[in-house]
C-alpha positions in Angstrom: 14.9 3.8 -20.2 16.2 6.4 -17.9 16.9 4.6 -14.7 15.8 7.1 -12.2 13.9 5.8 -9.2 12.9 8.2 -6.5 11.6 6.8 -3.2 9.3 9.2 -1.4 8.8 8.2 2.3 5.9 9.7 4.3 7.2 11.1 7.5 4.0 10.7 9.4 4.9 7.5 11.2 8.7 8.0 11.7 8.8 9.5 15.2 6.4 7.0 16.8 6.3 3.7 14.9 10.0 3.6 14.0 11.0 4.0 17.7 8.5 1.2 18.5 10.0 -0.8 15.6 13.5 -0.3 17.0 12.4 -1.7 20.4 10.6 -4.7 19.0 12.6 -5.7 16.0 14.8 -8.3 17.9 11.8 -10.0 19.2 9.9 -10.5 15.9 11.6 -13.8 15.2 10.2 -15.5 12.0 8.1 -13.0 10.0 5.6 -14.1 7.4 5.6 -11.9 4.3 2.1 -11.0 3.1 1.7 -9.0 -0.1 -1.9 -7.9 -0.5 -3.4 -8.2 -4.0 -3.7 -4.7 -5.4 -6.5 -3.2 -7.6 -5.8 -2.7 -11.3 -3.1 -0.3 -12.6 -4.1 3.3 -13.4 -3.0 6.1 -15.7 -2.8 9.4 -13.8 -3.2 12.8 -15.4 -3.3 16.4 -14.2 -6.8 17.5 -13.1 -8.4 19.8 -15.6 -9.2 23.2 -14.2 -10.7 25.3 -17.0 -13.0 28.2 -16.1 -15.6 29.2 -18.7 -15.5 33.0 -19.2 -18.7 35.0 -18.6 -18.1 37.0 -21.8 -16.3 36.5 -25.1 -12.9 37.6 -23.6 -10.7 34.5 -23.4 -13.1 32.3 -25.3 -10.5 31.3 -27.9 -8.0 30.4 -25.1 -10.7 28.5 -23.2 -11.7 26.4 -26.3 -8.1 25.5 -26.9 -7.6 24.5 -23.3 -10.8 22.4 -23.4 -9.6 20.7 -26.6 -6.3 19.9 -25.0 -8.1 18.4 -22.0 -10.3 16.3 -24.2 -7.2 15.1 -26.2 -5.5 14.2 -22.9 -8.5 12.1 -21.8 -8.6 10.3 -25.1 -4.8 9.5 -24.9 -5.2 8.4 -21.3 -7.9 6.0 -22.3 -5.6 4.6 -25.0 -2.7 4.2 -22.5 -5.1 2.6 -20.0 -6.2 -0.1 -22.4 -2.5 -1.0 -23.1 -1.7 -1.0 -19.5 -4.6 -3.3 -18.7 -3.1 -5.8 -21.2 0.4 -5.2 -20.0 0.0 -6.0 -16.3 -2.3 -7.6 -13.8 -2.8 -7.3 -10.1 -1.6 -10.9 -9.7 1.5 -10.4 -11.6 2.3 -7.2 -9.7 1.7 -8.9 -6.4 4.0 -11.8 -7.4 6.8 -9.4 -8.6 6.6 -7.5 -5.3 6.7 -10.7 -3.2 9.6 -12.2 -5.1 11.5 -8.9 -5.0 11.0 -8.5 -1.2 12.0 -12.0 -0.4 15.2 -11.7 -2.4 16.0 -8.2 -1.1 15.6 -9.0 2.6 18.0 -11.9 2.2 20.6 -9.3 1.2 19.9 -7.1 4.2 21.1 -7.3 7.8 17.9 -7.7 9.8 17.5 -9.0 13.4 14.5 -11.1 12.2 13.9 -13.6 9.4 11.3 -12.9 6.7 9.9 -15.8 4.8 6.7 -17.7 4.0 6.0 -18.7 7.6 6.0 -16.9 11.0 3.9 -15.6 13.9 4.9 -12.0 13.1 3.8 -10.5 9.8 5.3 -8.1 7.2 2.4 -6.8 5.2 2.9 -4.9 1.9 -0.1 -3.2 0.5 0.2 -1.9 -3.1 -2.0 1.2 -2.8 -1.7 2.3 -6.5 0.6 1.7 -9.5 0.7 2.5 -13.1 1.7 5.4 -15.4 1.7 9.1 -14.6 1.7 12.2 -16.8 0.6 14.7 -14.2 4.0 16.3 -13.7 4.4 16.9 -17.5 7.0 14.1 -17.5 6.1 10.5 -18.6 6.6 8.4 -15.4 5.8 5.0 -14.0 5.0 4.7 -10.3 4.3 2.3 -7.5 2.8 3.4 -4.2 2.9 1.1 -1.1 2.1 0.9 2.5 4.3 -1.3 4.7 3.3 -2.7 8.1 4.9 -5.1 10.5 2.8 -6.8 13.2 4.5 -8.6 16.1 3.6 -12.1 17.5 0.8 -10.6 19.5 -0.7 -8.9 16.4 0.3 -5.4 17.4 1.6 -3.0 14.8 5.3 -2.1 15.4 6.2 -0.5 12.0 4.4 1.5 9.4 5.7 3.4 6.4 4.4 4.7 3.1 6.5 4.8 0.0 6.1 5.9 -3.6 8.7 4.9 -6.3 8.8 6.9 -9.5 10.8 6.2 -12.7 11.0 8.6 -15.6 10.6 6.9 -18.9 13.5 7.9 -21.1 14.8 8.3 -24.6 15.4 4.7 -25.6 11.6 4.3 -25.6 11.5 7.2 -28.1 10.0 9.5 -25.6 11.1 13.2 -25.2 12.4 13.4 -21.6 12.1 17.2 -21.7 8.3 17.2 -22.0 6.8 20.0 -19.8 3.2 19.6 -20.8 0.7 17.1 -19.5 -0.7 16.4 -23.0 2.7 15.7 -24.5 3.6 13.4 -21.5 0.3 11.6 -21.9 0.9 11.2 -25.7 4.3 9.7 -24.9 2.7 7.2 -22.5 0.0 6.3 -25.0 2.6 5.5 -27.6 4.3 2.9 -25.4 3.7 -0.7 -26.4 2.1 -3.1 -24.0 5.2 -5.3 -23.8 7.3 -2.2 -23.0 4.8 -1.2 -20.3 5.0 -4.7 -18.8 8.8 -4.6 -18.6 8.8 -1.2 -17.1 6.2 -2.0 -14.4 7.8 -5.3 -13.5 11.2 -3.7 -13.2 10.0 -0.8 -11.1 8.0 -3.1 -8.8 11.1 -5.2 -8.1 13.2 -2.0 -7.6 10.6 -0.7 -5.2 10.8 -3.9 -3.2 14.5 -3.4 -2.9 13.9 0.1 -1.5 11.3 -1.1 1.0 13.8 -3.7 2.2 16.5 -1.0 2.6 14.1 1.2 4.6 13.5 -1.7 7.0 17.3 -1.6 7.8 17.5 2.2 7.8 14.8 2.6 10.4 16.4 0.2 12.9 
C-alpha cells in the first residue's frame, strides 16, 4: 500500500482555542482519554450531477453518464458490504484509543493522559471509511479533538482528516482519474485487506493527533 497519509487540520479554532490551550495546558494535570464510539464506516463517492437535455442533443452522452453513475452506485454498495464486514465502530474506537495512549507517551506534554483524570481529552471519530470522490481510491478518518479542563471548560478544539491513498500492492491503479474506476478499485479490495488498511490508518491518525497536541502548545 502506498504509505501516504495527509493530515488536514481545520483552521477555524487555531487563533482562539489554541491560545487558550497554551495558557491552560500546564494546569490540566491528569487528563482522562475519552474516545467516543463512532457510527459505522462509509464509502464516499462523487455526487452525481447529470442534467437531462430538453431535446435529443446530448442524449447519448447523458445516457452514458447515467449508466456510469448507476455502475458507481452498484460498486459502492459492494464495497460497503465488505467494509461492514471488515471493521466495526467498536474496533475503530479501540484502535484510536490504543494509538492515542501509546502516542502521547512518546510526546512531551505538560500534562498526563491516561484512563483517569479530572480533565478530559475527547476524541470524536466523525466519519471514517473509503473514498473514491477524488478519482483516487483512498481510505480516510475524520476526527474532532476537544480538551476540557478540571472545571469542564473547553480549552482546545481541532478537526483533522487523515487520508491514505491505496497503492499498487493491492493491485489497484494509483493513476485513476475517474470516480468509477476508483470505486471499482475499492470494490475489489478484500474485507481482510480493508480491515488492515483501516486499523493502520486509525492508529496513524492517532499519532498525528498526538503530534498536533504538542505543535499547538
